[in-house]
C-alpha positions, 0 to 999 in steps of 0.5 A, spaced: 500 500 500 502 506 498 502 512 502 498 518 501 501 524 498 500 531 501 501 535 495 497 531 490 490 535 490 484 530 489 479 535 490 480 542 486 474 545 488 476 545 495 483 544 495 483 537 498 489 533 498 490 526 497 492 525 504 487 529 507 482 524 504 485 518 506 485 521 513 478 522 513 477 515 510 482 512 516 477 516 521 471 512 519 469 515 512 466 509 508 463 513 503 463 519 498 458 523 503 462 521 509 468 524 506 465 530 504 462 531 511 469 531 514 473 535 509 468 537 503 472 533 498 466 531 492 461 536 494 463 541 489 463 539 481 463 532 482 469 531 478 473 527 483 468 522 485 471 517 482 478 518 485 474 518 492 471 511 490 478 509 489 481 511 495 476 508 499 477 502 496 485 502 497 484 505 504 478 503 508 478 501 515 474 495 514 479 493 508 485 494 512 482 490 518 481 484 513 488 485 511 491 484 517 486 479 520 482 483 525 
């Protein structure tokens, strides 16, 4: 698994970085709406929604727990 890039802006509308989004996911956000509630990503034009889904798939807490056997 890769580490999120704090310099990579995923949501241009609200200037939200990949690292901020991953932090929201690791904090329990498991949907685009959940991410939007925590950091506003995905609440503007919507062009980043696909990337948000990919980050959820890559970094969700449930998937991490399955990977480490908890």
